[in-house]
All heavy atoms as an XYZ file, in Angstrom:
961
protein
N      67.726     98.153     89.467
C      69.158     98.422     89.501
C      69.370     99.878     89.183
O      68.709    100.402     88.175
C      69.771     97.540     88.556
C      71.352     97.859     88.514
S      72.580     96.907     87.417
C      71.666     95.645     86.618
N      70.064    100.609     89.941
C      70.289    102.031     89.755
C      71.473    102.380     88.792
O      71.875    103.581     88.547
C      70.465    102.713     90.995
C      71.746    102.345     91.780
O      72.537    101.555     91.333
O      71.951    102.865     92.962
N      72.262    101.295     88.191
C      73.260    101.640     87.253
C      74.533    101.596     88.001
O      75.561    101.625     87.340
N      74.649    101.627     89.198
C      75.855    101.477     89.985
C      76.254    100.159     90.156
O      75.414     99.428     90.686
C      75.719    102.348     91.417
C      75.622    103.742     91.213
C      75.736    104.405     92.580
N      75.001    103.858     93.705
C      75.361    103.801     94.945
N      76.304    104.607     95.297
N      74.496    103.292     95.872
N      77.491     99.840     90.062
C      77.899     98.462     90.418
C      78.075     98.379     91.904
O      78.327     99.347     92.594
C      79.195     98.139     89.648
N      77.806     97.208     92.325
C      77.914     96.917     93.798
C      79.190     96.113     93.993
O      79.443     95.203     93.227
C      76.682     96.092     94.244
O      76.466     94.930     93.626
N      79.858     96.592     95.010
C      81.218     95.949     95.242
C      81.252     95.357     96.707
O      81.234     96.098     97.639
C      82.414     97.088     95.063
C      83.788     96.572     95.425
C      82.334     97.738     93.785
N      81.425     94.040     96.723
C      81.489     93.365     97.966
C      83.021     93.488     98.498
O      83.932     93.109     97.813
C      81.138     91.884     97.774
C      81.266     91.026     99.038
C      80.194     91.424    100.068
C      81.062     89.552     98.590
N      83.190     93.897     99.732
C      84.500     94.031    100.303
C      84.600     93.018    101.407
O      83.874     92.985    102.361
C      84.704     95.512    100.893
C      84.320     96.480     99.904
C      86.244     95.607    101.368
C      83.968     97.914    100.606
N      85.606     92.179    101.248
C      85.705     91.089    102.242
C      87.021     91.256    102.934
O      88.140     91.278    102.369
C      85.818     89.595    101.542
C      84.412     89.437    100.818
C      85.917     88.596    102.600
C      84.399     88.130    100.049
N      86.869     91.498    104.328
C      88.138     91.736    105.165
C      87.768     91.170    106.577
O      86.582     91.162    106.969
C      88.539     93.114    105.100
C      89.988     93.392    105.389
O      90.405     92.858    106.456
O      90.535     94.199    104.696
N      88.818     90.978    107.349
C      88.700     90.598    108.724
C      88.904     91.817    109.698
O      88.691     91.532    110.919
C      89.652     89.372    109.071
C      90.982     89.700    108.894
O      91.296     90.711    108.258
O      91.927     88.976    109.478
N      89.157     92.929    109.125
C      89.502     94.101    109.980
C      88.312     95.047    109.704
O      88.198     95.693    108.629
C      90.889     94.644    109.582
C      91.161     95.864    110.511
O      90.301     96.657    110.985
O      92.384     95.994    110.644
N      87.465     95.457    110.710
C      86.401     96.329    110.511
C      86.914     97.823    110.030
O      86.201     98.407    109.222
C      85.757     96.461    111.814
C      86.071     95.183    112.518
C      87.418     94.857    112.094
N      88.020     98.242    110.521
C      88.606     99.521    110.043
C      88.901     99.406    108.531
O      88.663    100.459    107.944
C      89.862     99.949    110.906
O      90.821     99.049    110.770
N      89.455     98.389    108.118
C      89.690     98.290    106.585
C      88.478     98.226    105.834
O      88.384     98.899    104.822
C      90.541     96.934    106.300
C      91.969     97.029    106.760
N      92.727     95.892    106.707
C      92.650     98.039    107.272
C      93.939     96.257    107.377
N      93.889     97.635    107.642
N      87.382     97.568    106.369
C      86.029     97.636    105.789
C      85.638     99.096    105.511
O      85.026     99.449    104.462
C      85.088     96.784    106.399
C      85.267     95.240    106.357
C      84.363     94.545    107.212
C      85.149     94.705    104.881
N      85.828     99.923    106.662
C      85.281    101.340    106.562
C      86.213    102.065    105.518
O      85.669    102.839    104.714
C      85.353    101.895    107.914
C      84.291    101.451    108.819
C      84.212    102.282    110.179
N      85.335    102.199    110.921
C      85.577    101.156    111.827
N      84.628    100.184    111.977
N      86.658    101.086    112.548
N      87.558    101.898    105.574
C      88.349    102.617    104.705
C      88.065    102.371    103.215
O      87.893    103.307    102.499
C      89.831    102.411    104.989
C      90.175    102.968    106.505
C      90.844    102.907    103.974
C      91.566    102.593    106.963
N      87.971    101.030    103.000
C      87.901    100.694    101.520
C      86.425    100.945    101.155
O      86.116    101.277     99.893
C      88.402     99.298    101.181
C      89.923     99.307    101.321
C      90.618     98.868    102.256
C      90.517     99.839    100.092
C      92.001     98.972    102.221
C      91.903     99.875    100.035
C      92.680     99.427    101.143
O      94.081     99.439    101.183
N      85.545    100.765    102.099
C      84.156    101.143    101.742
C      83.981    102.569    101.361
O      83.255    102.965    100.450
N      84.710    103.629    102.132
C      84.653    104.950    101.772
C      85.288    105.203    100.426
O      84.670    105.906     99.679
C      85.383    105.675    102.900
C      85.397    107.202    102.673
C      84.411    108.100    102.930
C      86.402    107.900    101.913
N      84.739    109.382    102.507
C      85.960    109.191    101.835
C      87.605    107.609    101.286
C      86.688    110.246    101.248
C      88.411    108.564    100.854
C      87.939    109.885    100.852
N      86.341    104.604    100.130
C      87.079    104.785     98.817
C      86.110    104.331     97.758
O      85.960    105.043     96.667
C      88.459    104.038     98.780
C      89.458    104.692     99.689
C      88.979    103.955     97.263
C      90.741    103.813     99.973
N      85.532    103.125     97.911
C      84.635    102.691     96.834
C      83.289    103.479     96.677
O      83.038    103.660     95.496
C      84.416    101.150     97.113
C      85.582    100.331     96.997
C      83.101    100.622     96.451
C      85.565     98.958     97.547
N      82.853    103.913     97.759
C      81.576    104.878     97.693
C      81.912    106.085     97.003
O      81.164    106.598     96.195
C      81.081    105.047     98.993
O      80.675    103.841     99.641
C      79.740    106.034     99.035
N      83.196    106.758     97.362
C      83.469    108.032     96.786
C      83.789    107.805     95.263
O      83.693    108.743     94.422
C      84.851    108.461     97.418
C      84.615    108.993     98.849
C      83.564    110.153     98.897
O      83.723    111.143     98.162
N      82.557    110.079     99.782
N      84.151    106.542     94.846
C      84.266    106.296     93.296
C      83.016    106.117     92.570
O      83.079    106.006     91.429
C      85.299    105.098     93.205
N      81.957    106.132     93.320
C      80.604    105.931     92.758
C      79.907    104.623     92.752
O      78.983    104.370     92.116
N      80.526    103.716     93.472
C      79.985    102.419     93.548
C      79.182    102.144     94.880
O      79.455    102.814     95.821
C      81.147    101.325     93.502
C      81.918    101.426     92.240
C      83.215    101.954     92.266
C      81.393    101.154     90.998
C      83.929    102.253     91.080
C      82.146    101.318     89.814
C      83.447    101.871     89.921
O      84.192    102.049     88.733
N      78.380    101.157     95.037
C      77.802    100.729     96.163
C      78.776     99.794     96.869
O      79.068     98.681     96.402
C      76.435    100.062     95.904
C      75.814     99.660     97.095
C      74.510     98.922     96.920
O      74.132     98.606     95.821
O      73.859     98.662     97.901
N      79.076    100.127     98.106
C      80.162     99.371     98.804
C      79.266     98.465     99.761
O      78.429     98.909    100.546
C      81.013    100.213     99.728
N      79.530     97.187     99.728
C      78.980     96.062    100.590
C      79.970     95.482    101.482
O      80.669     94.545    100.924
C      78.267     95.114     99.631
C      77.263     95.685     98.647
C      76.802     94.455     97.788
C      76.064     96.207     99.425
N      80.088     95.914    102.738
C      81.230     95.223    103.473
C      80.724     93.858    104.000
O      79.416     93.627    104.241
C      81.317     96.227    104.707
C      79.880     96.933    104.797
C      79.479     96.873    103.356
N      81.634     92.926    103.982
C      81.508     91.568    104.495
C      82.526     91.267    105.535
O      83.788     91.101    104.997
C      81.419     90.587    103.296
N      82.324     91.170    106.719
C      83.289     90.871    107.805
C      83.591     89.465    107.799
O      82.625     88.588    107.874
C      82.892     91.357    109.153
C      83.736     91.135    110.322
C      85.126     92.074    109.951
C      83.152     91.637    111.534
N      84.929     89.075    107.774
C      85.261     87.708    107.932
C      85.407     87.498    109.396
O      86.297     88.106    110.198
C      86.665     87.492    107.172
C      87.138     85.980    107.447
C      86.666     87.652    105.807
N      84.762     86.430    109.914
C      84.741     86.008    111.323
C      85.444     84.659    111.344
O      85.718     84.052    110.396
C      83.418     85.959    111.904
C      82.722     87.222    111.896
C      81.361     87.042    112.592
N      80.566     88.342    112.349
C      80.686     89.387    113.184
N      81.577     89.373    114.201
N      79.812     90.437    113.049
N      85.607     84.202    112.531
C      86.282     82.885    112.694
C      85.655     81.679    112.078
O      86.203     80.655    111.604
C      86.639     82.580    114.228
O      85.235     82.522    114.913
N      84.300     81.844    111.982
C      83.423     80.745    111.466
C      82.863     81.050    110.006
O      82.073     80.202    109.572
C      82.329     80.522    112.382
C      81.370     81.699    112.621
O      81.835     82.846    112.366
O      80.264     81.561    113.215
N      83.361     82.020    109.386
C      82.880     82.258    107.929
C      82.737     83.837    107.693
O      83.397     84.610    108.521
N      82.059     84.064    106.651
C      82.000     85.510    106.204
C      80.501     85.911    106.338
O      79.546     85.193    105.991
C      82.373     85.575    104.693
C      83.783     85.024    104.446
C      82.279     86.946    104.129
C      84.229     84.845    102.998
N      80.351     87.120    106.862
C      78.970     87.785    106.956
C      78.575     88.479    105.605
O      78.820     89.633    105.324
C      79.000     88.868    108.040
C      79.047     88.284    109.409
O      78.921     87.001    109.565
O      79.503     89.064    110.275
N      78.142     87.609    104.653
C      77.753     88.072    103.453
C      76.486     88.909    103.440
O      75.460     88.472    104.175
C      77.429     86.889    102.381
C      78.718     86.185    101.965
C      78.931     84.820    102.465
C      79.661     86.796    101.180
C      80.014     84.289    101.991
C      80.731     86.025    100.681
C      80.896     84.739    101.091
O      81.981     84.020    100.600
N      76.257     90.026    102.791
C      75.070     90.838    102.754
C      74.113     90.110    101.765
O      74.465     89.375    100.857
C      75.518     92.185    102.251
C      76.564     91.832    101.296
C      77.368     90.646    101.947
N      72.781     90.352    102.027
C      71.730     89.813    101.007
C      71.570     91.073     99.908
O      70.878     91.863    100.145
C      70.481     89.750    101.763
C      70.587     88.422    102.702
C      70.779     87.230    102.102
O      70.294     86.970    100.947
O      71.576     86.211    102.733
N      72.434     91.034     99.026
C      72.384     91.926     97.925
C      73.036     91.440     96.647
O      73.829     90.328     96.690
C      73.205     93.169     98.444
N      72.710     92.032     95.590
C      73.490     91.723     94.257
C      74.877     92.119     94.348
O      75.164     93.172     94.962
C      72.637     92.458     93.239
C      73.344     92.296     91.836
C      72.844     93.111     90.759
N      73.743     94.342     90.598
C      73.377     95.531     91.017
N      72.187     95.811     91.387
N      74.362     96.510     91.000
N      75.758     91.393     94.003
C      77.181     91.715     93.919
C      77.697     91.605     92.575
O      77.635     90.542     91.886
C      77.924     90.706     94.902
C      79.491     90.927     94.673
C      77.532     90.845     96.341
N      78.297     92.689     92.068
C      78.911     92.731     90.725
C      80.359     92.506     90.762
O      80.884     91.890     89.725
C      78.634     94.186     90.147
C      77.212     94.444     89.869
O      76.429     93.563     89.333
O      76.718     95.491     90.336
N      81.103     92.991     91.723
C      82.443     92.803     91.797
C      82.957     92.586     93.316
O      82.255     93.097     94.211
C      83.331     94.108     91.455
C      84.775     93.885     91.373
C      82.929     94.501     89.926
N      83.968     91.708     93.583
C      84.385     91.438     94.852
C      85.865     91.909     95.059
O      86.739     91.760     94.219
C      84.364     89.858     95.115
C      85.009     89.578     96.495
C      82.909     89.376     94.884
N      86.086     92.529     96.247
C      87.437     92.879     96.627
C      87.640     92.103     97.811
O      86.959     92.143     98.846
C      87.594     94.505     96.983
C      88.895     94.791     97.504
C      87.251     95.287     95.775
N      88.768     91.338     97.740
C      89.091     90.325     98.827
C      90.493     90.610     99.362
O      91.459     90.708     98.705
C      89.053     88.979     98.364
C      89.596     87.805     99.062
C      88.761     87.626    100.346
C      89.689     86.531     98.366
N      90.525     90.781    100.758
C      91.937     90.857    101.379
C      92.519     89.488    101.387
O      91.907     88.520    101.641
C      91.556     91.416    102.838
C      92.958     91.577    103.518
O      93.975     92.116    103.009
O      92.987     91.394    104.847
N      93.858     89.542    101.243
C      94.637     88.284    101.331
C      95.063     87.786    102.590
O      94.726     86.617    102.796
C      95.888     88.572    100.431
C      96.695     87.135    100.300
C      96.150     86.164     99.534
C      97.782     86.995    100.854
C      96.838     84.915     99.541
C      98.561     85.770    100.778
C      98.027     84.735    100.152
O      98.744     83.565    100.118
N      95.408     88.613    103.478
C      95.837     88.251    104.781
C      94.696     88.310    105.726
O      94.445     89.184    106.369
C      96.981     88.989    105.356
C      98.182     88.911    104.451
C      99.355     89.566    104.998
N     100.538     89.540    103.983
C     101.729     89.776    104.349
N     102.026     90.137    105.566
N     102.717     89.748    103.418
N      93.986     87.029    105.866
C      92.933     86.918    106.971
C      93.444     86.225    108.129
O      94.235     85.160    108.004
C      91.860     86.136    106.205
C      91.160     86.670    104.900
C      90.202     85.777    104.286
C      90.625     88.121    105.287
N      93.064     86.528    109.218
C      93.397     85.884    110.435
C      92.288     84.874    110.901
O      91.180     84.956    110.354
C      93.509     86.895    111.713
O      92.353     87.501    111.886
C      94.727     87.794    111.415
N      92.613     83.916    111.608
C      91.535     82.897    112.043
C      91.736     81.674    111.115
O      92.707     81.579    110.462
N      90.767     80.924    111.101
C      90.653     79.596    110.393
C      90.614     79.718    108.823
O      91.129     78.978    108.082
C      89.372     78.744    110.810
C      89.447     78.324    112.395
C      88.301     77.519    112.600
C      88.188     77.279    114.085
N      86.871     76.643    114.333
N      89.840     80.764    108.378
C      89.469     80.921    106.939
C      90.744     81.558    106.178
O      91.276     82.600    106.645
C      88.372     81.673    106.886
C      87.606     81.800    105.477
C      87.062     80.437    105.067
C      86.526     82.847    105.373
N      91.226     80.839    105.184
C      92.311     81.348    104.297
C      91.648     82.239    103.144
O      90.463     82.091    102.947
C      93.156     80.304    103.759
O      92.256     79.597    102.804
C      93.689     79.384    104.764
N      92.406     83.021    102.624
C      91.985     83.793    101.451
C      91.501     82.843    100.242
O      90.424     83.228     99.621
C      93.014     84.638    100.913
N      92.027     81.747    100.106
C      91.736     80.761     99.081
C      90.405     80.221     99.392
O      89.387     80.216     98.571
C      92.729     79.610     98.931
C      92.246     78.526     97.979
C      94.042     80.276     98.327
N      90.160     79.930    100.603
C      88.833     79.372    101.023
C      87.854     80.503    100.968
O      86.587     80.181    100.531
C      88.903     78.879    102.496
C      89.864     77.659    102.649
C      90.079     77.238    104.067
O      90.143     78.216    104.947
O      90.303     76.188    104.382
N      88.187     81.740    101.299
C      87.147     82.895    101.205
C      86.822     83.008     99.681
O      85.567     83.241     99.417
C      87.803     84.082    101.753
N      87.849     82.907     98.902
C      87.602     83.128     97.353
C      86.709     82.015     96.832
O      85.846     82.274     96.119
C      88.841     83.171     96.618
N      86.940     80.742     97.297
C      86.020     79.688     96.831
C      84.607     79.701     97.284
O      83.676     79.570     96.484
C      86.727     78.352     97.277
C      87.947     78.014     96.601
C      88.775     76.734     97.287
O      88.407     76.414     98.367
O      89.616     76.203     96.557
N      84.404     80.138     98.576
C      83.112     80.320     99.130
C      82.361     81.451     98.299
O      81.195     81.403     98.110
C      83.227     80.638    100.594
N      83.095     82.527     98.083
C      82.595     83.765     97.406
C      82.211     83.372     96.025
O      81.098     83.718     95.587
C      83.491     84.820     97.618
O      83.768     85.091     98.897
C      82.981     86.055     96.911
N      82.997     82.599     95.413
C      82.765     82.224     94.010
C      81.509     81.415     93.892
O      80.612     81.488     93.043
C      83.958     81.457     93.447
C      83.677     80.883     91.992
C      83.667     81.913     90.899
N      85.082     82.604     90.818
C      85.018     84.031     90.770
N      83.907     84.748     90.696
N      86.159     84.577     90.729
N      81.426     80.427     94.980
C      80.142     79.648     95.023
C      78.895     80.469     95.173
O      77.912     80.196     94.590
C      80.345     78.631     96.173
N      78.954     81.519     95.939
C      77.815     82.287     96.273
C      77.525     83.374     95.067
O      76.449     83.603     94.862
C      78.069     83.036     97.512
C      76.813     83.863     97.967
C      77.046     84.298     99.482
N      75.881     85.002     99.842
C      75.016     84.659    100.866
N      75.309     83.604    101.580
N      74.090     85.447    101.273
N      78.661     83.805     94.581
C      78.536     84.921     93.440
C      79.358     84.413     92.256
O      80.311     84.925     91.996
C      78.946     86.275     93.901
C      78.336     86.770     95.146
C      79.105     86.657     96.533
C      77.043     87.142     95.296
C      78.467     87.003     97.600
C      76.479     87.509     96.440
C      77.194     87.530     97.635
O      76.592     88.011     98.787
N      78.766     83.491     91.505
C      79.682     82.796     90.449
C      80.154     83.694     89.405
O      81.131     83.479     88.676
C      78.807     81.851     89.981
C      77.497     82.039     90.352
C      77.511     82.975     91.600
N      79.339     84.914     89.089
C      79.729     85.780     87.980
C      80.511     86.971     88.450
O      80.830     87.757     87.527
C      78.432     86.138     87.282
C      77.714     84.894     86.652
O      78.278     84.037     86.117
N      76.391     84.844     86.744
N      80.729     87.167     89.707
C      81.415     88.301     90.108
C      82.869     88.166     90.082
O      83.450     87.353     90.837
C      80.872     88.679     91.631
N      83.604     88.958     89.450
C      85.159     88.911     89.485
C      85.646     89.179     90.846
O      85.126     90.110     91.464
C      85.569     89.936     88.281
C      84.428     90.761     88.096
C      83.127     90.185     88.470
N      86.681     88.611     91.145
C      87.362     88.921     92.406
C      88.629     89.586     92.325
O      89.550     89.179     91.465
C      87.650     87.552     93.102
C      86.357     86.859     93.516
C      88.398     87.939     94.428
C      86.508     85.416     94.069
N      88.856     90.726     92.865
C      90.132     91.534     92.941
C      90.709     91.258     94.284
O      90.150     91.490     95.289
C      89.723     93.005     92.677
C      89.081     93.250     91.419
C      91.119     93.834     92.844
C      88.450     94.773     91.266
N      92.044     90.802     94.111
C      92.721     90.699     95.498
C      93.227     91.818     96.006
O      93.939     92.523     95.013
C      93.732     89.575     95.286
C      94.611     89.124     96.547
C      93.523     88.332     97.487
C      95.744     88.392     96.206
N      93.187     92.293     97.155
C      93.801     93.431     97.753
C      94.767     93.019     98.851
O      94.243     92.219     99.779
C      92.576     94.298     98.313
C      93.045     95.671     98.850
C      93.651     96.559     97.822
C      91.775     96.307     99.473
N      96.098     93.331     98.665
C      96.971     92.837     99.760
C      98.087     93.747     99.792
O      98.378     94.517     98.863
C      97.319     91.414     99.426
O      98.326     90.884    100.326
N      98.923     93.624    101.016
C     100.158     94.264    101.048
C     101.398     93.481    100.711
O     102.484     93.982    100.765
C     100.330     94.694    102.521
C     100.297     93.663    103.531
O     100.141     92.483    103.171
O     100.406     93.917    104.716
N     101.068     92.326    100.056
C     102.302     91.568     99.473
C     102.541     92.295     98.190
O     101.779     92.901     97.515
C     101.852     90.049     99.384
C     101.527     89.436    100.690
C     100.756     89.879     98.297
N     103.890     91.929     97.794
C     104.356     92.604     96.453
C     103.861     91.985     95.227
O     103.735     92.699     94.176
C     105.985     92.633     96.470
C     106.342     93.804     97.512
C     106.729     93.463     98.786
C     106.306     95.153     97.135
C     107.203     94.413     99.587
C     106.749     96.104     97.911
C     107.177     95.693     99.292
O     107.609     96.763    100.078
N     103.711     90.609     95.215
C     103.350     90.030     93.996
C     102.131     89.108     94.286
O     101.912     88.789     95.533
C     104.466     89.005     93.514
C     105.659     89.819     92.998
O     105.456     90.806     92.291
O     106.694     89.455     93.376
N     101.278     88.693     93.250
C     100.147     87.903     93.443
C     100.547     86.527     93.954
O     101.402     85.895     93.326
C      99.429     87.880     92.029
C      98.121     86.840     92.118
C      97.132     87.412     92.967
C      97.674     86.694     90.530
N     100.244     86.014     95.105
C     100.605     84.785     95.590
C      99.966     83.700     94.741
O      98.928     83.687     94.280
C      99.863     84.818     97.129
C      99.810     86.281     97.396
C      99.349     86.942     96.109
N     100.792     82.660     94.594
C     100.505     81.477     93.716
C      99.195     80.809     94.257
O      98.411     80.362     93.383
C     101.639     80.541     93.657
N      99.086     80.672     95.471
C      97.945     79.851     95.961
C      96.507     80.519     95.626
O      95.424     79.800     95.337
C      97.994     79.568     97.470
C      97.781     80.785     98.284
O      98.151     81.972     97.746
O      97.429     80.690     99.453
N      96.352     81.789     95.485
C      95.214     82.475     95.211
C      95.025     82.841     93.777
O      93.968     83.169     93.303
C      95.094     83.764     96.089
C      93.659     84.390     96.110
C      96.093     84.738     95.736
C      92.660     83.752     96.947
N      96.133     82.892     92.883
C      96.038     83.356     91.529
C      95.004     82.673     90.747
O      94.336     83.348     89.943
C      97.501     83.172     90.903
N      94.775     81.374     90.907
C      93.642     80.849     89.985
C      92.297     81.257     90.426
O      91.395     81.063     89.569
C      93.798     79.263     90.213
C      95.095     79.078     90.950
C      95.518     80.385     91.600
N      92.163     81.964     91.491
C      90.878     82.343     92.031
C      90.480     83.754     91.753
O      89.289     84.139     92.134
C      90.743     82.043     93.537
C      90.975     80.501     93.885
N      90.000     79.574     93.710
C      92.232     79.910     94.253
C      90.596     78.407     93.864
N      91.902     78.581     94.397
N      91.364     84.541     91.351
C      91.180     86.047     91.276
C      91.328     86.456     89.846
O      92.148     85.810     89.056
C      91.988     86.796     92.254
C      91.632     86.503     93.673
C      93.503     86.730     91.920
N      90.752     87.574     89.375
C      90.911     88.180     88.150
C      92.033     89.480     88.059
O      92.248     89.841     87.024
C      89.529     88.629     87.608
C      88.706     87.492     87.001
C      88.199     86.551     88.199
O      87.627     86.977     89.326
N      88.602     85.249     88.147
N      92.254     89.913     89.256
C      93.061     91.017     89.334
C      93.751     91.150     90.768
O      93.296     90.477     91.659
C      92.400     92.276     88.922
N      94.849     91.899     90.786
C      95.570     92.039     91.992
C      95.868     93.549     92.249
O      96.496     94.156     91.229
C      96.872     91.247     92.084
C      97.846     91.390     93.183
C      97.506     91.269     94.420
C      99.061     92.058     92.904
C      98.440     91.566     95.550
C      99.961     92.218     93.903
C      99.691     92.022     95.229
N      95.666     94.045     93.396
C      95.969     95.516     93.631
C      96.610     95.559     95.066
O      96.084     94.834     96.069
C      94.702     96.419     93.592
C      95.130     97.688     94.111
C      94.025     96.405     92.227
N      97.744     96.264     95.158
C      98.353     96.367     96.401
C      97.554     97.448     97.365
O      97.046     98.413     96.773
C      99.823     96.786     96.225
C     100.703     95.720     95.821
C     102.144     96.174     95.800
N     102.637     97.070     96.727
C     103.051     96.571     98.086
N     103.056     95.409     98.280
N     103.476     97.423     98.964
N      97.591     97.175     98.600
C      97.073     98.142     99.502
C      97.792     99.424     99.399
O      99.077     99.285     99.165
C      96.976     97.561    101.014
C      95.913     96.447    101.238
C      95.791     96.098    102.653
C      94.751     95.176    102.857
N      94.593     94.733    104.171
N      97.158    100.519     99.728
C      97.909    101.694     99.684
C      97.842    102.394     98.161
O      98.556    103.369     98.008
N      97.100    101.679     97.280
C      97.090    102.239     95.827
C      95.624    102.464     95.596
O      95.110    101.831     94.659
C      97.864    101.250     94.943
C      99.298    101.161     95.208
C      99.892    100.217     94.061
O      99.228     99.586     93.268
O     101.166    100.058     94.250
N      95.068    103.355     96.126
C      93.468    103.585     95.940
C      93.143    104.017     94.567
O      92.202    103.561     93.980
C      93.124    104.697     96.979
C      94.407    105.472     97.421
C      95.464    104.311     97.218
N      94.013    104.698     93.891
C      93.753    105.156     92.517
C      93.710    103.776     91.508
O      92.920    103.651     90.652
C      94.799    106.161     91.994
N      94.775    102.951     91.874
C      94.774    101.672     91.033
C      93.446    100.799     91.323
O      93.000    100.192     90.610
C      96.157    100.836     91.268
C      96.132     99.644     90.477
C      97.504     99.054     90.652
C      97.481     97.655     89.779
N      98.776     96.927     89.996
N      93.000    100.801     92.665
C      91.883    100.013     93.050
C      90.687    100.602     92.319
O      89.985     99.806     91.669
C      91.649    100.091     94.471
C      90.361     99.445     94.934
C      90.299     97.914     94.612
C      90.224     99.703     96.530
N      90.452    101.797     92.249
C      89.428    102.438     91.632
C      89.488    102.212     90.114
O      88.529    101.890     89.337
C      89.273    103.956     91.872
C      88.303    104.738     90.981
C      88.933    104.245     93.262
N      90.638    102.398     89.480
C      90.725    102.042     88.099
C      90.435    100.538     87.694
O      89.788    100.288     86.724
C      92.170    102.367     87.624
N      90.874     99.755     88.592
C      90.656     98.296     88.471
C      89.137     97.919     88.583
O      88.501     97.143     87.793
C      91.502     97.420     89.375
O      92.751     97.735     89.200
C      91.357     95.959     89.173
N      88.508     98.565     89.604
C      87.039     98.447     89.792
C      86.390     99.014     88.492
O      85.309     98.309     88.119
C      86.553     99.242     90.942
C      86.791     98.637     92.292
C      86.403     99.436     93.380
C      85.987     97.306     92.378
N      86.741     99.970     87.989
C      86.147    100.659     86.857
C      86.081     99.669     85.674
O      85.039     99.419     85.026
C      86.733    101.957     86.391
N      87.205     98.986     85.474
C      87.311     97.927     84.320
C      86.373     96.799     84.605
O      85.685     96.437     83.576
C      88.795     97.455     84.388
C      88.989     96.319     83.375
C      90.387     95.671     83.486
O      91.239     96.369     84.106
O      90.509     94.602     82.977
N      86.315     96.316     85.861
C      85.462     95.078     86.049
C      84.107     95.493     86.247
O      83.089     94.706     85.865
C      85.986     94.305     87.216
C      87.151     93.556     86.868
C      88.521     94.007     87.187
C      87.168     92.403     86.063
C      89.550     93.252     86.870
C      88.316     91.618     85.743
C      89.493     92.112     86.142
N      83.676     96.717     86.795
C      82.290     97.130     87.078
C      81.664     97.276     85.639
O      80.469     97.066     85.510
C      82.265     98.360     87.923
N      82.408     97.889     84.663
C      81.882     98.195     83.476
C      81.266     96.840     82.787
O      80.325     96.873     82.112
C      82.976     98.947     82.536
C      82.271     99.259     81.143
C      83.403    100.100     80.410
C      82.921    100.413     78.899
N      81.676    101.013     78.917
N      82.192     95.827     82.895
C      81.760     94.614     82.306
C      80.605     94.086     83.104
O      79.803     93.346     82.436
C      82.974     93.553     82.451
C      84.185     94.007     81.537
C      85.306     92.966     81.934
C      83.895     93.931     80.166
N      80.357     94.269     84.357
C      79.208     93.783     85.159
C      77.944     94.551     84.710
O      76.965     93.912     84.498
C      79.427     93.844     86.539
N      78.028     95.841     84.593
C      76.797     96.643     84.216
C      76.591     96.444     82.756
O      75.358     96.422     82.271
C      77.219     98.165     84.603
C      77.371     98.265     86.131
C      75.913     98.971     84.105
C      76.217     97.808     86.909
N      77.695     96.396     81.893
C      77.268     96.305     80.443
C      78.054     95.023     79.952
O      79.073     95.113     79.178
C      77.876     97.515     79.697
C      77.388     98.858     80.267
C      78.209    100.026     79.834
O      79.125     99.834     79.028
O      77.880    101.093     80.125
N      77.509     93.943     80.200
C      78.220     92.591     79.840
C      78.451     92.413     78.284
O      79.441     91.748     77.978
C      77.381     91.531     80.399
C      75.986     92.147     80.668
C      76.274     93.585     80.899
N      77.637     93.043     77.542
C      77.792     92.937     76.053
C      78.492     93.917     75.423
O      78.635     93.986     74.186
C      76.368     92.785     75.469
C      75.562     93.975     75.565
O      75.986     94.937     76.322
O      74.414     94.070     75.033
N      78.999     94.955     76.250
C      79.813     95.971     75.714
C      78.912     97.187     75.260
O      79.487     98.219     74.812
N      77.590     97.088     75.339
C      76.756     98.177     74.851
C      76.737     99.314     75.881
O      76.771     99.070     77.131
C      75.283     97.687     74.664
N      76.716    100.557     75.436
C      76.624    101.614     76.325
C      75.263    101.915     76.803
O      74.174    101.487     76.348
C      77.152    102.888     75.674
């Protein structure tokens, strides 16, 4: 491990994966894009410390189903919901640890910093 937290980005829009991947990389994290397809999620073969999940997915898979599948695959990775809705939707609330509105990259980076620190230093030691 190189000390950088790895951040899995789950979205059904390749351009959003690129944009948020760039933001996350610029903040010093390893960005791992995972495209949501009609039949599932293209998960990378990598360690995942934190997950960023888009709420509005097109196709068969809902955000709740994506969160459940991601939790099963990465049980210790906190999930940050990223969406253009104003409040945290009730259906996804039990599955995520934080909510950030799209268009707030500084808040996303700050939220990642909070959860990535816990992933890298789980006991709080520096």
